[in-house]
N, C-alpha and C positions, 0 to 999 in steps of 0.2 A: 489322568495324565492326557496330555493332549497327542495329538497325531504324531506331528514333529519328535516329541520326547519317546512315544513307543516304536515309531521307524528309528529313531538311533539306540534306543534300549535293545531293540530284537536286532539290529545291525554289530552291535558292540560284542550281542550275546556269541553271533554266529561268527564273527571274527574271534575270541576267546575258543569257539571251540574244537575250529579248524587249527587255529595256531597249539591250540592242546594235540590235538590227532596229527598232528606232521613232527610235534617236537616227537610224541610218541613213534613214530615211525622212526628217528633218526635224521628227520630232517628239520635239524633247526635254522638253518638257514631260511628257508624259506617261509619258517615259524617266526623269525623275528620281526619282521613288517606288518605282517598279521597283528600281532599282540601287540605292536606299538600302539598300531590305529586303537586297538581295543581300549588300552589304558586312556589315551587322549580322549576318545570320544566318552569314557564312561568319567573319568576325572571332568572334564566339561558339565556334564549334564546333572553327575551325580555326588562331586565333592572328593577330593583329593583322601579322602580317610574315610571312604564308603566301603561296606563288606565287598562290593563286586569289582570297586578300582583297585581296592589292595589284592582280590582275588588274581587279578590278571596282574596284577604285581607281580605275583609270586610265578605266575608262568615266564614272566617276562624275564625275573631271575634265574630262572631253569634252565631260560635259552641259554641266554649269554654264559651261562656255565656250560653250556653243554659244546658254544661256540668257543671253549677257553678265555672267554675275556672276565679270569676271577674275579678282577677288584672288584670290576661295576659288576657284577653279579650280587658280591657280597654286599657293596655300597648299597643296591637295590631290593636287598634282604634285611638290612640294618634300616632302612629306611620304612619299610611295612613295618617293622616292629614298632620303631615308632612312633607311626603311626597309628597302630591298630588298636592304641588305646588300652592298653594291659592286657595280660593272659584272661582276666574272668570275664573280660569284654568280647572280645574276639577269641576265645583260644584254638579252632580250629585252623585260623590264618597265622596265628602265631606260632604253633607248631609247627605246619607248613613249611613258612620263612627260616626256623629253626633248625628243619632238617636240611633246607638249602643251605643254608651260611656252614651248617654242620661238612655239611661234603665240599667245599669252598674249602674248607681250614683241611681237609683232610687231603684236598688235590693240593694242598701248596704247601703239605710237607708240615703241616700245626695237628698233627693227631692228636693230642690231650685237648686241645681247643675243641675238636672234632669229638672227643670224646664227651664233652662237658654239654656241645651241646645237642648230643643226642640223647644225652640222661635228660634233660631238659624235653625235650620234645615227647622223648617216650612218657613221661610221666605227665604231660599235656593229652597226649594219644589215650591215655588209659584214663584219662578226667572225663572227656564228651565221647568216649564210643563208638569212634570212627575205626572198624577195623580195616578197613585198607589201607590208612596211610598208619594207624600201628602196627602192621606187619611190615610194612616202609622202614617204618623206623627203628624194628627190634630188628630187620635183615641189616640195616645200616652200623646200629650199635654193635652186632656180631662182627660187620665186617672191621671196625675200628678195634675193636678187641682183637681181631688179628693182625691188623695191620702192626700195632702195638707188640706184638707179640706172645701176647697172651691167648695163644691159642686153645689150649684147655678148656679156661673160660668161652673163648668163643664158639668150637667144637659143645660143649653142656648145652649153651643159649640156642643156638641152629637145632641141634635134637631135639627142645624145648616146643620151639616153633613149630618146628615139623609135627610134632605128636597134638599143639593146640589146631596148625591147619589142617589136617588130618581129620580131628575130631570134629571140629568145622564146619569144613566143605568136601571134605570126602580126601580118602589118601593117593588120591590121583588128581587130584586140585594142584593148580600149579607153584600156588604159592609152599605147598607138602613137597613139593619134588624141586623145587631151586633150594629149599632149604637144606634137605638131606643131599644135595650135591655141592655146596659148598661147603657141608660136611664133612664131604666125604674128602676133598681136596684138602682139610685139615686132619685129618687122619692122617695123612701123607705124611705132612709137616710133623706128625708125631711120633712115626715110624709105626704106626698101626698097620702094615702093609696088606697085610692080608683082611683086615679088618673093611681098610678103605675098598679092595677090590670086591668082595661079596658085594658091599653096598653100588660099587658102579655097575658090577653085573646084572645088578638085580633093577637099576635104574635104565639100564640098556634096552632091558626086556618091555618094561614099561613106556620109556620115549615115542616110538611111532606111533605109541593108541592114543597121544596128548597132541593138541594144536601145535603145542611148542616144540614140536618134537624134535627140530633142524636145530635150535639155539640148546635146547637142553640138551641132545643128543650127543653134540659136539662138547659142551662143558663136561658129561660125565665121561667118556672116551679122553678126552686129555688128560680129567686127573685118575682114569685107568692105567694109560700109557705113563703117568709123573710113578705111580705106586709099583707097575710091573719094573719101569728103569732104577728104580731109587730100591727097590726089593731083588735088586742082583737078577733079574729076568731080562734080559738087554733084548734078545731073539724075539720075544712075545713080545716084546714092547715095543720093538719095528714092526710089527704084523699090525697091530693096532693102531700104531700112529701113522702107517701107509693109508690106512682105512679111513682114519682122520682128518686127512691132508685132502683127500679126492674128495670126500663129504663136504668139508670145506671149499677146496676151487672149486666144484662144480656145481653148489646152491647159488641159485639166483638171489640177487641185491648182498650178500653176505656181509657183515660186518669186515674191517682189516683184523679187527682183533682175534677174530676165531680163527682167520688163515694163519694167521702171523703164530696164534699158539700154538696149533695143531704143527707147525711148520717147527717150533721149537721142542717141542715133543718128539720128535724123528729123530730132530740134530742130538738131542740129547740121547735119545738109545742108540744112536750110531755112534758117538763120544765112547759112552760105555765099552760097546765093542771093538776101540781103538779106530775107527774108522773115520778119522779124523779129518781128511780131505772131503769127505762125502759129505759132512757137514757142515763145510765153510763152506763148499758149492750150493749146498740149501740155505744156509745164512745169507748169502751175498745178498742177490735178490730180496731176502727179506726189509734189508735196510733198507728198502723203498718204502716201507710203512709207515716211517718213524721221521719225523715226530707229527705230522700233519696230521694224521687222520687216524691216530689213537683218540685224539682228544686227551685227558688228563688222566689215560692208562701209562703213565709211566713206568708203574712196575714191570711192563708186559719189556718197557726199555731196557731194563735193569738184566731182566732175565735173557734178552738177547744179548746181549754183553756178556754177561757172565755164561751163557754158552758157549758163546764165540772166542773166547780167554781162555775154556777149558782145551777147545779144540788145536787152537794156536798153540799152548801149552805142549800137547800131544806131538806138534809135530816139528817141537825144538825151534819155533818160530817166537816173535818178542808179542807179549803176550800184555805188556806195564800197562799200556796206555788203555788198551779196552778194559783190563780187568781194573784197574782206575776209575774207570767211567761209570762200571756196575757198582761199585763201593760210593760213588758219590752221590748216584743215584739214589741207592739203597737209602743212604744216609738221609738226604733229602726227604725220602717220602715214607720209609716205615723206620721202624721204630727199631732199635741196636738190636736186638734180641728178637726179631722176626727170624724164620728161619732161614730165608732169603738174603738178609744182611750176614748171617752166620755165614752160610756156606759159601758166601762171597769173602769173608776176610779169610778162611782157609784157603782159599783158591788165591787170594790174594800174598798172603803168606808161600805157598809155594812158587809162584813166580818170582818174588824175592829173592827165593832159595836158589831159583834157575837163572837169573841175572849177577847169582856170586855176591849177593849182598846179603850173607849167613847171619850177622847180627841183627840187622833188622827184620831178616827173617823171622828168628828165634822167639823175638821179641811180641811178634806179630803173632807167630802163631800159639806161643805161651800166654796171649791175654784171651786170643779167639778158644784155645781149648777150654780153660778156666769158665769161658760165659758160656758156651754150650753146656761144661758140665753143672754148671749152674741151676740154667734155663732147661735143658734138657733131660739131664740125667747122666750116669756112666752107662747104661745099658742105653743111649739112641745111639742110632747108626752114624748120624751127625756127631758126636762127641766122638765115636772109636776113631771117624776117620780125621778130625782135629788132630787125636793124638799121636794116630800112626802119621801123621805129616810131620809133627812135632820132633816126635822121636827117628824118624828117616833123616831128616835136616841136621837133629842135634847130633846122632850117632857120625854123619857124613863131614862134621865141622874140626 
């Protein structure tokens, strides 16, 4: 290799690595021009279908996805698949491209397509024995199952991931802890509040000793707040939520998602104590985080609308537009039987009743209660709340 070619190869490598570092730091906008140059240099020097070129294109696709340019990201990912020459030739690159495409599908409300891509990526990751990418794909697959409302399967998969990571990298490895944290959140959805609380408190004890103590600690605190609030312990939930809000707002460079999630937990705890004015005053400024700073995290937008509508309804104010937004966002990004989608359905029925649209409310609540019962069982708190709302409206009509 001549001097110029060596220089170009080194230059492209440095640009690729710098872009990847910036992407991992959440600075996708800064990463974009760097990875674009890396792709151009590698394409010219090595060819558009060379492995190094395709590696850089996968990174560029991820940058575009982080910048909310989903259509461009997916186009780039599918072009990588076309150029890679098939799974047998470059399985690692194909695996990462499928993972990227799956993420775009999930972010754009195509959860079943995301599940197909995740399953294909999972098979490839197992074949070429890259443990970090296999872990990423397994975590994504569990997330897709959760979004589809298949919470039991998601919790089971996350439990297996946590056990495998603990066996391979140690019980305090970030892979094991993140899987346990995500599983704790899903346990709340399943109504297993005591189990979720126990797991959260165990993780809170561990988090300060890890290098990821801030994001991990916040994620676990927020899951604990949800478990306490939904388990009928709103005063305790409020205390933990205030800690989470203070933690999130004081941490340097904290992602807006963490701040908003912490505020949502506090607002939910306030709503559970009928302190609706306080909840609304807290949620008002939180709207400033939407939509630009949230990237593809529309699920948070749905949660914000849901908690806001609950407060408005509690105050006797018009919650119709807000709850319809919550239902619409859930319909766009979540499966119809996700806990949050069904929760939004129950609230929608209550809002319809408050508007005097009794027939519409009864129809909505009857279908919603049936869905709760079918997918979560008669004993789940969400099922009971849906049935109580239906009975209340029916007896008042």
